[in-house]
ZAKOLGU-728900 format. One record per residue: x, z, y of N, C-alpha, C in turn. Coordinates in steps of 0.1 Angstrom, whole numbers, plus 5000, padded with zeros to 4 digits. Atoms other than C-alpha are relative to their C-alpha. Last residue first. Example, Ala and Ser with C-alpha at 12.3 -4.5 7.8 and 13.67 -1.06 7.14 Angstrom:
2
499150004989513750714989499250085011/500950004988512350784955500950005012/
***
This chain:
830
500549974985500249945042501650125002/500249875004501749705017500150065013/499849944993501249315016499750164998/500649845001501349084994500550075011/499249914989501048725002499650105000/500649875001499448474976501850055012/498349874994500148124988499650104994/500149874984497047934974501050064995/499350054988498647624949499650115008/499149974993497847844920501249935012/498550085005494847814920500550055007/499750024988491748114925501649884993/500250124994490248094892500349935009/498850095009491548414878500249895003/498749964993489748574907500649944991/500050014985486448394906501250045001/499950164999486048384868501150025011/498250045005487248764869500149854998/499149984991484148854895501349934990/500149885001481048724870501550025010/499249975011479048424873500850135002/500549965016476148304887501149984989/499350085010478548154916499050024988/500250134994476548354946500149904990/501449975004476248644922499949855004/500149995014480548614919498550004998/499150175001481148514958499250004986/500950124995479248824961500049894997/501449995006481349024943498749895002/499650115012484148894960498650044988/499349975018483249114985500349964994/500650045016482748975020500450004986/501150014990484149205050498849894991/500149884996487249335028498750015007/498949915001487649015008499250135008/500449905005485948665003501350105001/501050065011486148325018499450124994/500149905012487448525051499249914992/501449975004487748235079500050074988/500049945007490848245108498650004991/500449865000490748015138500050054981/498849955006492847685135499750174997/499550055015490047505152501850054999/499150144996488647715180500249984986/498949995014485748005176500649875001/498449924996484448235210501149934986/499950044985480748215197501550024997/498849905005479148195162500649985014/500449884995475548045176501250124999/500949964983476047755153499750125004/499749874991478747825125499450005018/500849974991477647605096500150115013/500949864992480347595074499349945012/500150024993482647245052498450155009/501850014998484547265027499750065016/500749914989487747145022498650014997/498649904988490647044996498750055011/498749885007488346934965501050095013/498850114998484946894987500850054990/498349964999482547164984500849864996/498549965011479246974987500950065007/499550125008477047015018500750044989/500450095002477147275041500149914994/499550105010478347645031498849855008/500550125011476947895056499949904996/500650154993478148075085500049944984/500150115006478048515084499549815001/501350055002479248645112500049934989/500849914996482148865129498550004990/499649964993484748585133498150135000/499350034991483948415102499150075015/500649924987482548515071501149955012/498949964997482048245047499850065010/499649994990478648165033501050014999/499249924997477048024999500650035011/500549895006473647874986501450135001/500449914996473847635015500450174989/501350024997474847355000498850075000/500050084994478147434979497950024999/500249874987478747764963499849935007/501449904993478247594931499850065006/500750114996481347334934498550055002/501550085014483347664929499149915009/501349954993486147784955498949854996/501049915005488847764936498450055006/499749804996491647624955499550104992/499249965006490447304937501250115003/500249965016487147334943501249974991/500550035011488147394980499549994984/499949955015489947525013499049924988/498950055009490747395044500150094989/498949915009487847475061500849954989/499250075008485947205083500850104999/498349965004483647335110500249994981/499450035016480147235118501750015000/498549984997478147315152500650054978/499349865010474347235144502049965008/498750054990471647005166501050144994/500349984981468747075145501450005002/501549994992467947035108500050025010/500749924990470846885095499150035003/501150064989470946715056499850125014/500049904989474246845035498849955012/501149925007473146635004499650095014/500750004992474546265018498950184995/501950075006475946224986499250025007/500250145013479546344998498550064996/499449985016479946585027499249864993/498749984996477546625065500649994984/499649925015474346485066501649995004/498150045006472946345099499850114993/500650145011469046395105501149994997/501149985010469446705135500149844995/501849974991472946595157498650024987/500450135009476446715142498649995007/501049964999479146895168499349834995/500950164991482146885158498750065003/501849994992484847165148499449915006/500750064992488047085128498950045002/499450125002490547255103499449895016/500950104995489647565107500449855000/500050064984491747815086498949925002/499850164999491747965049500050005018/500450054987491548335037500649845001/499750135001491048475004499749995011/500950084990491348865002500249875001/500450154997492249044971499649975014/498650055002492749424968500349865006/499750165004490249564984501349984997/499950034992489849984978500149844994/498750035005487950174954500449905014/500050124988485350404966501049934996/499350044998485050604934501349925014/499049894993482250804943502049964999/500350004986480050504939501350075006/499749854999480750444904500550035014/501149954989479250144898499850155003/501349935005480750084864499150055010/500950055002482549784877499450064986/500649895004484249904905499149924988/501750025004486349594915499550084992/501249924990489249734936498849914997/500250084991492049524916498949965007/498950004997492649854894500349885013/500049964989489449814886500850015012/500750054983489549504868500050085010/500050134996491849634840499549955016/500750024987492849954832500549935006/499550084993493350064799499349985012/501650104990492950414791500749874997/500150094984495550624768499049915000/498949974997496050924744500449925009/499249975010492450984737501250015005/498950034995490350874768500750014991/499350125007486950864753501349945004/500149935020485351234759501149894993/498649894995485751124803500150044983/500149945014483150834792501350035000/502049935009481450714823500550024988/501149874998484750704846498550034996/499449914991487650574823499050135006/500449865008484850414804500650075010/501149994999484550104831499950184991/499949954983488250054837498550054994/500050094993488150024793500550025013/501049934987488250334771501149885008/500750095003490050214732498650025015/500650024989493250374727498449935001/502050085005494850584702499149925015/500849994991498750624703498749904999/499950104991500450704671499049995010/501249984985500651004648500649825010/499149984988503050964611498649955014/499149895002501750964574501450045016/499150044995500750594574500950094999/500050105008497250694552502149975003/499849895016496951014569500449924989/498749875001497050824599500450024993/498750104998495050484592501050165001/499550045013492450754579501149925001/500049915012492250924610500449954988/498849954996492250604631500950154991/498650125005489550434614501550065001/499750015014487450744622500849974991/499249875001488050774657500450054981/498750014992486950434664500650114994/499850095012483650454638501749965008/499549905011483250734662500649924994/499249884999483650524694500550114984/498750095000482050214686501650134999/499950015015478750484678501649884995/499749935009479250594710500249984986/499150044987479150254733500950154987/498950065006476250194708501250045001/499950005015474350464718501149914994/498649894999475650414758499950044984/499350005015474050034751500950145001/501150075016471450064777500950034992/500949895009473450264801499649974991/501250015001476149974808499150134993/500650024987479749964820498550034996/499449874995480650044784499950035015/500749944983479549754774499850125002/500950134997481249594743499949985011/501449915000484549884743498949875000/500250024986487749694728498350055002/501250085008489549874696499749945018/500949974991492950054693498949865000/501550055004495750184675499050005005/501849954994499150244692499349914985/500249924984502850244682498550015009/501149994992502550124647500550105011/500949815000505850074630498949995009/500449984993506949694614499750215002/499350084995509249594586499650015016/498449954994509049854564500449945013/499150104998507049634535500950045012/499750075012505149904518501249905006/499449935005503850114543501149974994/498849934992502849874568500850124989/499050094999501049694538501250035009/499250015015499349984525501049925008/498749824999498550124560500449944988/498950054992496749704563500650124998/498950115005495249784528500849965013/499549965014493250094536501249904997/498849884995492249994573501050044993/498949985002490149724561501350075002/499850045015487149784557501549994998/500049845003486949924596500449994980/501149945003487549484600500250204991/500149965015490949434617498250055001/499849875000490649284652499549994981/499050005010489548984672500250154993/499350134994486148854685500750024994/500050155009483449044667500949955007/500350114991482849334696499749854993/501150124995481549584678500449905007/500849905004484449824661498549985007/501850084998486849514654499350164999/501349965006490149734654498849935004/501050004993494049634669498249954985/501250065007496449734654499250005007/501549954994499849754685498749994989/500750114999503549674671499150124999/501449904997506449844673499049874997/500750044984509249654651499150065006/500749884990510449914626499649935013/501049864999512549694608499650095009/500549854992514349404614498850074995/499649875004516349174587499750115013/499149944983515748834614500450134994/498750135000514448644575500750075014/499049985012512448984570501049925001/499949885006510649004602501249974996/498950034989509748644601500950115002/499850105006507548694569501649995010/499049965014506448994582500749924995/499449944990504948814616500950094991/498950074995503648564591501350085010/498950035012501848864568501249875009/498949885003500449054603500949924989/499149994993499148714615500850064996/499350124999497248604585501250035007/499149985011496248984580500749895003/500450065012494348984614501550034985/501149975002494949174646499049954991/500250075015498349274650498750004998/501849945005498449294688500349964985/501450015004502349274697499150044993/501149925008504949434717498849954994/501449965002507649254734499150064989/501149825003511049334731498949995010/500249874987512549054750499250045000/498750074986514548824722499650125013/499249915001512148974697501350045013/500749895003508448874710502050084994/499549954989510348574722499650174996/498650014994511248444687499950115015/499549905008507748514676501350045006/500149894991505748314699501550094993/498950074995505547974677500350135011/499049995009503848204652500949985013/500350105011501048344675501250024994/498850055001500748664698499349914989/499850105005497748744719501149874990/501449965002497149064733499649894989/500750114998500849094741499149984988/500450085007501849464748499449844999/501050084999504649554772499549924987/501350105009506549814775498649915001/501149925004508449874810499249934984/499249945012511749714819498550094995/501749935001510249464843500850044988/499549834997513649284851498950104997/499849944994512248914859500050205008/499150044991512748804830500649985019/499050025001510849014815501549985008/499549884997508248974834501450054996/499950054990508248554823500150175008/498750004996508948694790500349975016/498449854998505948894794501149955000/500949924995503448594798501250125005/499750024987504948384781500550075008/498749945003504048614746500649955017/499350115009500148534756501750065005/500650055012497748814767501049874991/499750134998499849054788499049964991/500450135011499349404785500349905010/500550104989502049664810499049924984/499350115011502850014791499149905011/499349965012503050384808500449854994/501450015009502150344845501049974989/500449985018504850464864499350064990/500849905002504650374902499850094986/499349924992507850184902498550105000/498849975004506349964874501250145010/500649895012502849964887501350084994/501049864989504449784919499850124990/498549865000507149594896499050105009/499549925008503849454877501150075001/500649875004502249364905500450074990/500249844995504549214917499550084999/498649905004505848994885500050075007/500049895015501648944875502050025007/498250015008500548764904500850114993/499249964989497148814921501750014996/500450104988494648594899501350045012/501150014992493748884877500049935010/500649864994497048994870498749975006/499550074985498648574867499350155002/500450084992496048614836500849965015/500550165008497048914819499549925011/499750104992498449214841500249894992/500050095002496449524826500649905006/501150124984497449794834500049904993/499350115008498150084797499549905013/500750154996497850424814500349884995/499150084999498950774794498649875008/500450185000496651044793500849915006/499450105012498151344796500049884996/498150044996497151484832500549924985/499449905009493251444815501549955004/499650015015492051134834500450194999/500949995016489351104858500650004987/500249865005492451154886498650014991/499549915009493850824872499850165005/500250005019491350634881501050074994/501349955002491450714918499949994991/500249864999495350704916498450065000/499649945005495250364908499950124994/500849975010492750264929500450024990/500949884997495250394957498949944990/499349865004498150184942499150155001/500249995020495949874937500850145000/501650055000495249884981499950074981/500449894997498749964988498850024995/499549905017499649684972499750104999/499449854994497149474993500650084989/500349845011497049114979500450085008/499549884996496048845005500150094987/500949885000495448504995501150154998/498749895005496448245013498650074991/501349925003494647855026500950114992/500449884996496747725049499150124998/500749974985498547495034499550095000/501450045005502247525018498649985007/500950074993505547535032498949954988/500250085011507447855018499249875005/501250045007508448055046500149854993/499749975007512248065059498749964987/498850095009511747905087499949974983/500350075010508348095092500849864997/501450015009509748375091499749884993/499449995014512848325112498949974987/499650114996510648215145500650024983/500850075008508748525135500549865001/499850055017511848705142498949914990/500650095010511548685176500049934992/498550125007514448865190499449954992/499650074989512149075214500949894993/500850074991510149235189500449895011/500949964986512749455170498949845006/499150044986514049295138499050035010/499949894989513949375101500349965018/499850024987513349045079499750125011/500649934986514349135044500350005010/499450004986515248845021498850105004/500649884994514748894981500550025013/499149894994517548604973498250055002/500749925006516148294951500350145002/500550055011518448074969499650134989/500949855009519248155000499449904992/499249845000522447995021498950024992/499349905019521047655004500650105005/500549985008518747635041500350044984/500150145011521547615062498850084992/500650025018521647835094500049904990/498749975003523847775130499450004978/499250175000520947595148500950014991/501150175006518447875134500949945005/500049955014521148185139499149854994/498550055007521848075175500050004982/500250145000518248095183501349954995/500650075013518048415167500349885005/501050005001521048555187499049954990/500549854982524348695189498649985002/500650124985524948555156499850085010/500449894981527048815128499349865009/499550124991527648715088499250105015/500750004984528148945064500249925006/500250074991528548955026499349995010/498950105010529749184997499549925012/500550155012527349445019500949954995/501249975011528349755038499249924990/499749995013532549695040497949984998/499450155006532349535075499650054984/500950075007529349725090500949934991/500649885006531450005111499649884988/498949945010534349695120499050134991/499250075018531449495123500350095000/500049895006529649685158500849954985/498549874996530349475183499850054995/499050055001527549235162501550045011/499150025019525049455158501749935002/499949865001524549535200500950014983/498549954995525049155208500550174995/499949914988522449075184501250055006/499950124989522048915147499750105017/500449944991523049075119499949935011/499650084989523148885087499750095011/501349964988523349105056500749965007/499350084992524348975019499150085012/499250075001524249194987500549935010/500650134999522849524995500749874998/499250075005523649814971499749825004/500950085008521350054979500449835001/500849905010523950324990498949884992/499249975010525850045012499450064987/499950115006523049925027501150044990/501450035011522050275036499849874994/500149895010525650385049498949924990/498949965005526350095072499750064987/500050165004522950135089501049964988/501550015010523250455093500149994994/499049955013527350375107498850074992/499450075010525550155131500350034987/500650075006523250415147500549894987/500949925005525550655151499349914993/498249975008528450445169498750054985/500350115011524850285189501350004987/499250055002524450665201499949884993/499050035004520650735200501449915002/499449865006518550805224501450064991/499049944991517150515225500050164994/500549854998516450335196500550105008/500449984987516949935201499350184998/501549884997517949855167500250085018/500249864995519849515169499250124999/500049984984518349275148500850125006/500249874994518849295108500249975014/500250074986518049005084499850125006/500849994987518749125050500649995010/499350054986519748975020499250075010/500649964984519149104984500549965011/499350004983519848944953499450035007/499650094986517549044924500750015009/499150025006517849374897500849825009/499649935013514649514911501849944997/498650085004513749284944500350024983/500650115001510349444948501349904994/501350025008510849804949499749844995/499549985013514449754967498949994987/498750125003513049584994501049994983/500750095005510549854994500649904997/500350005017512950084995498749894997/498950025010514849865024499550084985/500150145003511549925046501249904985/501250035011511650265043499749874993/499849965013515350265055498650014993/498850125008514450045085500350094984/500950105009511350215091501349934994/500949995014513650515093499249944994/499949935014516150415118499150034986/499049934997514150215142500950044989/498849985005512549865142500650115005/499049924999509249805141500749994999/500949904989506349535138501150125009/499249994985509449355119498950055016/500949844998508349425084500750005019/499750084984508549025073499650164999/501049865001509349055032500349995018/500249974989510348685019499250155007/500749904995510848594986500250095014/499549854995513248344975498550035003/500149905009512548014953499850145002/498549985008514647794976499750104988/499350105000512247845006500650014986/499550074985510048145008500449904991/498650105010507248294987500449955010/500850135008505248585000501349925000/499050045010505848975007499649844996/500750095012504249155037501349904990/499350085002504449495053499849864993/499749995011501749645066501149944997/499749895005500649815096500549984981/499950005010500949545121500450064988/498649935011500449645149499850004987/500549945010498949385176501250084990/500050125008500749395209499550044985/500549955018501049555237499849974991/499250065013502649375264499550114988/500250134999499649365295501250004984/501150035003499249735290500149844993/499549965018503049815299499049954991/499250085009502149665333500750024985/500350134995499149825344501349944989/501049955010500450185331499649864999/499649945009503350185355499349944984/499150094998501550095384500749914986/500850125002499450355372500349845002/500750084987501950585375499149874993/500150154995502750765344498949935009/499250004989502151135347500549895003/498649985001501951265310500849945017/499949885006497851315311501749985002/500449924993497450955323500650135003/499450034986499450805299499850065015/499149905006497350995270501149985012/500149824997494350885290501050064996/500249984985495550495289499850195006/498050044995496850545251499649995016/499449895003492550635247501650025003/500149914989491750345265500450174994/499150004993493750135242499550085013/499249935002492150265211500949975011/500049834997488750205228501250074992/500449994992489549835231499650155002/498850014992491249755199500350115017/499249875009488249935184501149955008/500549874993485949685203500950124999/501249905006487649365201499950145000/501150004993489049155231499050074987/500849995009492749215230498349995006/499850145010495749115250498950054988/498749995013494949415274499949904993/500350125009494149445313500649974988/499350075015494149735329499749874993/499950085009492349855364500750004992/499250015010491550175381500049904993/500550085010488650255408501349924995/499150134997489850555427499749924989/501250044991487050915426500749825007/499949964988489851065407499549925009/498849915011490150755374499850095021/499849924982487250545382500150144995/500149855002487550305352500150075016/500049924986487649905353499550165000/500749845004488849745315500250055016/499249934987489949365318499050094998/500849974994489949195282500750105012/500149924998492048965264498850085006/499049955004492348665245500750095006/500050075010489048485246501450104996/499650115002487748695272500849974991/499750085013485649015277500549874999/500250154997485049195313500849954987/499150055010484949595309499649804997/500550165001483349745337500949974987/500750074994482650095348499849864995/499750145002484650355323498949935010/501350075001484850675336499749854999/500150144999487950845329499149934996/499350024987487351195338500649845001/499249945004483651175325501750015006/499249994986480451155338500950044988/500049864997478950985302500350055017/502149974996477650675292499850095005/500750114990480950455296498950055003/501650025002483450795283499349865005/500150105001486850965282498349915001/501150045007487551285286499549845005/500350134990490351515294499149904996/500450085004489651875280500449845009/500050124989491552165290499749844992/499949994985490852445266499749935011/499250034996489552345234500350015011/498949985011487052505208501149925009/499949885004484352565237501150024992/499249914984484752245257499950144990/498950104996484352025222500550115010/498849935016481752265204501449965009/499849855001479552175234501550084995/499349954988480451825233499850155000/498949995003478851865197500949975008/499749875009475852005208501649974998/499749904994475351685232500750144996/500949984998475951445204500450155014/500949865001479751335206498050015003/500650005016480750965198500050154999/501150075003480750875235499450004988/500949925000482751175249499049904996/500950104996486150995240498750075000/501250005008488551325237499049915006/500350154997492051415252498949954989/500550095015493151785249499449815003/501150114999495351955269499549914991/500750014985497052255272499349915002/499850144993497252225229499650025013/498949974988497152585214500349895009/499949874999494352545189500850055013/499449944986494452195189499950135013/498650104993494652095155500750035016/498449915002492152335148500949985001/499549934991489752095166501350114999/499250084986489551875136500850075013/499150035006487752135112501549925014/499749904994485252195138501850054992/499049984990485051845139500450135003/499550124995483951775104500750035009/499049955004481952095107500649914992/499849844994479752005131501450054991/499350054991479451635112500550135008/501150054989477551815083501249945010/501750005002478951915046498850005012/500749894991481951825048498949965004/499649825006484151645020499650065013/500649945009482051335019501150134997/500949915003482751245053499650064989/499849865006486051115049498850085005/499049985007485150825075500950164990/500549965015481850835087501150004993/501050105009483050845124499650054986/500049945012484951075149498549944994/500950044992487050915178499550094986/500150074994490650945188498249964999/501050015008491251325194499149824998/500750115000494251355208499049964993/500550025010496051695214498749865005/501150154999498751725240499150034989/500649984988500852055232499449945006/499650114996501151975193499250105015/500349924984501852255176500249935010/499850074991503152045142499450075018/498850084999503452245117500549925013/499249934998500852505123501349945000/499949994986498152215133500950154998/499850104987498852105101500550035010/498349975002498752445080500349905008/499149924996495552465097500750054995/499850064988493752085091501250175002/499150124998492952115059501050015011/499149875002490652435053501149915001/500249944987487452165054501650084995/501449905005487651825033500950105007/501350055007489351495042499050094995/500549895013492051575068499149914993/501250035004494551365089499850104988/500149935007497551485114498349944991/501149995004499551225133499450124989/500449995020502551305145498849995001/501450095003503851195183499650024988/500550035012507251355196498149985000/501350035003508751375229499749984989/500449934991512451465242498050015000/501950004996514251365213499750105012/500550114994517651365211499049955007/500050014983518151705201500049845003/498549975001516351635164500649995019/500149934982512551645154502049985000/499550064998512751445115500950005019/498650005004511551705099501549965009/499449904988508151695119501650004997/499750064984507551375099500550095009/498850134999508451485062499849965015/499449974998505951795073501549934997/499949964982503151575083501650104996/499250094992503851355049500350095017/498250075005503451625024500149975012/499749814998499451805039502149984997/500649865011498951475047500850145007/500749874993499851255082499150054991/499349855008502451025070499450075005/500649905001501150665079499850214999/501150085006503450465092498850094996/500250115003506350705103499149954989/500150005009505350995123500249864994/501250005002507150995154499649984986/500249985011510151095173498449954996/500949925004510550985210500149984984/499150025013513650935237498550094988/500449895013510850915263501149894991/499549884996510250685295500650094994/498550014990511150345277499950095013/498949965010509150505246501649925009/498949924994506650525263501349964997/500649984987503750205257501150135011/499650114990505450125227500050005015/498149974996505850515215500049855004/499249894989502150505225501250044998/499850014988500750215205501150065010/499550165002502050295172499849975016/498849975000500550635179501149895006/499449954987497250475190501350065002/500150114987497250205158500850105013/498850065001498150525136500549895009/498649925000495650745145501049925002/499450024989492750475149501450075002/499250154999490150565127500650015011/500650105012488150915116501149885000/502050074998489951135143500049954983/500750015006493451315150499049925001/500750115001496951255169498950074987/500249955014498951585177498849865003/501549994999501351515212499549964985/500250045016504251745214498549914998/501550005001505951805248500149924984/499850125010509152025245498649924998/500650015012508052225273500249924993/501050044999510852255300499350014983/500749905001513952445300498049975003/500249954985515852205312499450074999/498549954995517252135272500150095014/499050075001513752115260501150065013/499250034983511952405249501049864998/501749964990509452455217500449955014/500050114989512552235193498850085008/498849974990513252535170500349895016/499849884989510052615163501149995011/500550094984509752265147499850075011/499350144990512152335123499449955014/498649934993510652635112500949945008/499649934991507752505106501050065007/500350124989509152205086499250105014/498750034995510752485061499749895014/499349854997507552685057501349955012/500649944992505652325047500750135007/499750164990508252215023499250055015/498849984995507652585008500449885008/499449904993504352575008501149985006/499850004991504752274988499450065010/498850105000506852384960499049985017/501050184998504552654957501049925010/501550005002505853004943499349894995/501049914993509552974949499249984998/501049945009512752904932498850025008/500649934988515652734953498950034992/501749974998517952614924499450075006/500949934998521652474934498250004996/501450084995523252274910499350145010/499550104984527652354907498449955003/498749924990526952394868500449945011/500150094990523652294853501250035010/500750185003522952374820501149945010/498950035006524652764831499849874995/498750034990521552754855501849984996/498349875003519052814834501149875006/499350125005516152564855501150174991/498649925001513152874864500849864990/500149945012509752694875501650014996/500749855008508752674906499850024990/500749975010511652444922498850095001/501049905000513152364953499249914992/500950005002516852154946498550145001/500549804994520352104951498049985002/499849875008522351864937499450165007/500449944990521651524941500350174992/499449984989524051274926499450185005/500350114989522251034901500750085014/499250085005522951254872500249935008/498749935008521451574887500949825001/499750004987518451324898501250095002/499250124994518151234862499950015011/498750085013517951564847500849895007/498949974996515451674879501249974992/499150084991512851444874501750055003/499750115011510251624852501549915001/498649935008511051914878500049924988/498550034997509051674904500850094990/499349845000505651674878501849975006/498750015002503151374879500850145004/499050085007499851324875501449994992/500650055011497851604884500549884992/501750054993500551684911499350024988/501050075006503551884912498949995001/501549974995506051904939499549924987/500650035010509751944930498750014999/500749995001511351894963499150004995/501050055006514751774964498650104999/500649965011517351814986498750014998/501749965006519251614998499650104997/500949964995522751535010498750065008/499149864998524751504984499450055015/500049925013522251254969500550135008/498249924993522251005004499750134987/499350105000519250754988501850075005/499349904993516850924976501249905003/499950094987513750704971501050105006/499950094995512950714937500649955009/498150015009513151074929500449835001/500550105007510151114955501949934994/501049995007509851424976499949904987/500550145009513051394993498750074994/500449935008514551645025499249914991/500950065004517651515045499050054986/500450124987520051635065498649944989/501350085003521451955043499749925010/500350114989524952065042498549974998/499650124998526652285010498849965013/500250084991527452625001500249855003/498050034997526952724964499849945014/499550024987523852944966501249925000/498949934999522553014934500849895007/498850114992519153084936501250025001/498350025005516453324931500649875000/499549935010513553414949501250044995/499450095013513253134979500650184988/500049855008511753295007500249974987/501050035010511352925023499850184993/501450064992513552965055499150044989/500449944992516153185035498249985006/500549885012516652995008499450095010/501450035006516952715037499150104990/501149964989519452885054498549974996/499749884996521852965026498450025007/501349965007521552525021499750174996/499749935008522852515055499149994986/500049815003521052335077500950024989/499449975010522151985098499550154999/499349874999519751825125500550084983/
***
C-alpha cells in the first residue's frame, strides 16, 4: 500500500515539514538495510547507543528523501528533502502502524478482517510459522517476519498488510509492565493466542500474576482467545476468564474445549487424541518432543476456531516441518561460503536474506539460487518484478532461478544480475551444474520446501567430517548489546577478534561487528589483520604483538600497532623514516601491574619526548591491562592500577600536546567497574557468551555449540574394556556409543575415563576410556531412542563450555581457542 508523504505527516502529527509530494511504500529504521531509497521514509530512532539522526546525511547521499526526526534540520542545507518533525520517533512509527491497521478492519465481502495476535513466554515464533504453513492453502496471509515482536518490530510487521491479504498473524513480545498497551493498539487481534506462561522475562515483573495481566491486554478486544490451562494456577485461570471474553482452552489435566486424552510418542512422530465437542479426534505430528507437541496442539486449536475441517487438519499436521529460525553460513566447495535460508520463501524473507548475504559478502562475488516464490494472492508479474528490483539494487552478481514460474518470467529478470541461469527443476540443476561455476562466491540458497534445496546445499557444502561448531551470530549481537547497555553512551568498543575470534572465526565475526558498528577490532598478530583486510573489513584494527617482519603489512594494510617497548618503537621509527611516512597511528601500552608487555610508568616522559621529536608516529590510544578485574579479592589492586594509568595518561597527554583514546577495561571490568570506562573498553570473552565477572543480570547467550555424531553403538559386557590402554573397564553390561570427535579436534585427553560427559537426547553420557585422536566413547546405557548418526552436544546450550573447562582443570579461553581448524564452523543468524 502506498501513502503520500503529506498523508504520513498528518497521521503522525508532524509539527514541521517541507512537504514535497512523494509516494512512500517502505519504512526504514536501519540505514544499512535500505534498498529502494526513493520510496522509503526513514525513522531516525534514538537509542542509548545509536542515534538515527547521525545517519541522515549519509542516507541523503544514498538517495533517501523523506525522514521522520525529532530534531530540527536546516532545510536550506538539504533542498528537496522532507523532514517530518515529531516529539518521539518511535511513537510516530507506532501511530502510522495503528492508522494502517485501522484501514483493514473489514474484508471486501464485509466480514471482519481476521488478525491472530500471539503472545507467551516461549513458542510464539514457532506457532506463527506453523500456522502460516498450516493455513496458507486457505488464506492469503501476512505475518511477522522472523521474531519482529517488539515495540518497533510490531509496527514494521503490521505495515506489510495490503489488499491481497485476508488473514494476518502477528507476534507480541514484552519484557516488563506497560509495554503491551501500544502493541495491542497496533495489532488489534480478533483472535488471541497465548502459547504458555513460563520464566522467560520473569525479571521484568513483580509476580506471575502481573505478567499474565500484562499479556492479557493484547486480547482486550479479541472475539476469541486460545490458551493452555495446564500452565495456570486456579487463581490465574480465574484471571483468564475475567479478562478474556471468549476462551477456547486445551488441557491434559483440566476440563477444556480440547481435552487431551492420549499421547503416543514414537521414534519419529506423536499421535495425539483429544475430546472435542463430545467426539474423539486424533492428529499425528512428525515430532516427539514435548515443546513441539504443545505448539502443535495450540495450532490445532487455532484451526478449530477458524473452522478448518478435522479431515484437513489431520492431513496438514502430518506435513509440518521443523522451523529453522536461523540462517546458516558454512564453508562450501572451491572456497565458497553458503547461506542456507530455505525454511520459507516469500518476498519479505527474501529481502531479509539478501541483507544478510550483503552483510557477510561485503565486496565478494554473490550468487543467489532462488526457486519459484509460491506466495498466494500476489500476481506472478508483481512478485518477479520485485525480485528483479531487489537483486538489481543490491548488485547481485549471479542469479540461478529454479522452477517453472521463475523461468517463465525471464524477461522481467534479464537485467537483475550480471549473470542469469534458469532450470526447470532442482534435479535438472544438479544434473547440469558444474562445481567450477562456483569459486570464492557467497551463495544464498532461497527455496520453497517443495524444491528440496537441501540437495543443493549438500552438493555445495564442503565435505568434512561430522563434527561442527555452530556459531550463533545473533547471540554475539545480543551479548554485544548487553555490554553496551552498561556503558556511558559515548564510550567506544574495541572488540577482540584475536586467536580466530576465540575459535569462532575471525572474518565472519569481524563482518558482523563491523555491521553493528563497533569502533575498533583487535588482533594478536599482523597476519590476522591482513586476512581481515583482504576480506574487506574496513574498521580500524589494532595489532597487539607487532614485530619487525610485520612492518610492511602494517603499512600496506593500514593496521595500527601496539607499541610496548623502546626497541619496538625504535625499530618501527627507523622503518617509517625509510618509507618517508609521518604520523602513523599507534597505540601505547603501559604496564600497570600485569608485568607482561608495556612501558613502565617511569618511561612515560621519555617515550613522549621521542614521539614529539621524531614525528613518525601519532598516538591514537593509550591503554593498559587489568590483572584481576573479575575478582573481588583484588579490587584494591585493580583500583591502584587504574589510578596509576590515569596519572600516566595525564602526563603523556600534557607532554604530547594532544588528546588520545584511553582504555583499560576488559570484559569483566565493563560490568564491575563502570567508573573505568574512560573513552573505550575492550570486549573479549563476554562477546562470545562467557560471563567472566559472574554478573547474573547480564544473562549472556551461548555463542558456540560444539556438536558431533554417533558413529557406532555396541553392547559391551561387564568385565570388558573400552579404548586404548584398557583403561575403560566396564562394570556392568553397557551400551557404548563411539562419537566422531577426539583430541585432534580439541576434545582434550584429560576429559577421558569418566571425567567428562556429553549431552545426548536430554541426558549426560559419561566418557568411557581414553579419548582417542579422532573418536571418543561414551556410556549411553539407559538413554533410550538413540541411533547411529544421532547428534551429540559436546558443549553448548545444554552443557556450558565452562563445565568442560572445569573438567579439564583449565580456563574457557583454552577450550574455545583449542578447537581444531578441521572442525567446520557453521554460522547461524536468528
